C-alpha positions as CSV (number, residue, x, y, z in Angstrom):
1,M,159.5,102.4,63.5
2,I,158.5,98.7,63.7
3,L,156.7,97.3,60.7
4,T,154.4,94.3,61.0
5,V,153.9,91.9,58.1
6,F,150.9,93.9,56.9
7,Q,152.8,97.2,56.9
8,V,155.7,96.2,54.7
9,P,155.6,98.2,51.4
10,G,154.4,96.0,48.5
11,K,153.6,96.0,44.9
12,V,150.5,95.0,43.0
13,N,150.7,94.4,39.2
14,L,147.9,94.2,36.7
15,V,149.0,92.1,33.8
16,L,147.9,93.5,30.5
17,P,148.4,92.2,27.0
18,G,151.4,93.5,25.0
19,S,149.0,94.8,22.3
20,L,148.2,97.7,24.7
21,M,151.9,98.8,24.9
22,P,151.3,101.8,22.6
23,F,148.9,103.1,25.3
24,K,151.4,102.5,28.2
25,K,151.7,106.2,29.0
26,D,148.0,106.7,29.1
27,I,147.4,103.6,31.2
28,S,150.1,104.5,33.6
29,N,148.5,108.0,34.0
30,I,145.1,106.4,34.7
31,F,146.7,104.2,37.4
32,R,148.4,107.3,39.0
33,V,145.2,109.3,39.0
34,E,143.0,106.5,40.3
35,K,145.5,105.7,43.1
36,A,145.4,109.3,44.2
37,N,141.6,109.3,44.1
38,F,141.6,105.9,46.0
39,L,144.0,107.3,48.7
40,S,142.0,110.4,49.2
41,K,139.8,108.3,51.5
42,K,141.3,108.2,54.9
43,R,140.5,104.5,55.6
44,F,142.2,103.3,52.4
45,A,145.1,105.7,52.8
46,N,146.0,104.1,56.2
47,V,146.1,100.6,54.7
48,F,147.4,101.1,51.1
49,A,149.6,104.2,51.3
50,D,152.8,102.1,50.9
51,L,151.4,100.0,48.1
52,E,152.7,100.4,44.6
53,I,150.0,99.7,41.9
54,Q,151.2,99.5,38.3
55,P,150.4,97.9,35.0
56,V,152.7,95.2,33.5
57,F,152.6,94.5,29.8
58,S,153.4,91.1,28.5
59,N,153.0,89.4,25.1
60,R,150.6,86.5,24.8
61,A,153.2,83.7,24.7
62,N,154.7,84.8,28.0
63,L,151.5,86.0,29.7
64,K,150.6,82.5,31.0
65,K,154.0,82.0,32.4
66,L,153.9,85.4,34.2
67,V,150.5,84.7,35.7
68,V,151.3,81.2,36.8
69,R,154.6,82.2,38.4
70,T,153.2,85.2,40.2
71,K,153.2,84.7,44.0
72,I,151.0,86.3,46.5
73,V,152.9,87.0,49.7
């Protein structure tokens, strides 16, 4: 199987404040359910099946550094 640049499995992170850390399990569950719902549509499944979507928790001091250093490839 030959993968093009657009077919390489990737990762998308949503940066959330560290104050939401107590709700990490619930938020991760929401992401899992919504991704399954999103991929139930054939068009989106063909494009985003290999994409990992997950929350990332960061405290306020490091949040700016994390966002500034994030690269879109």
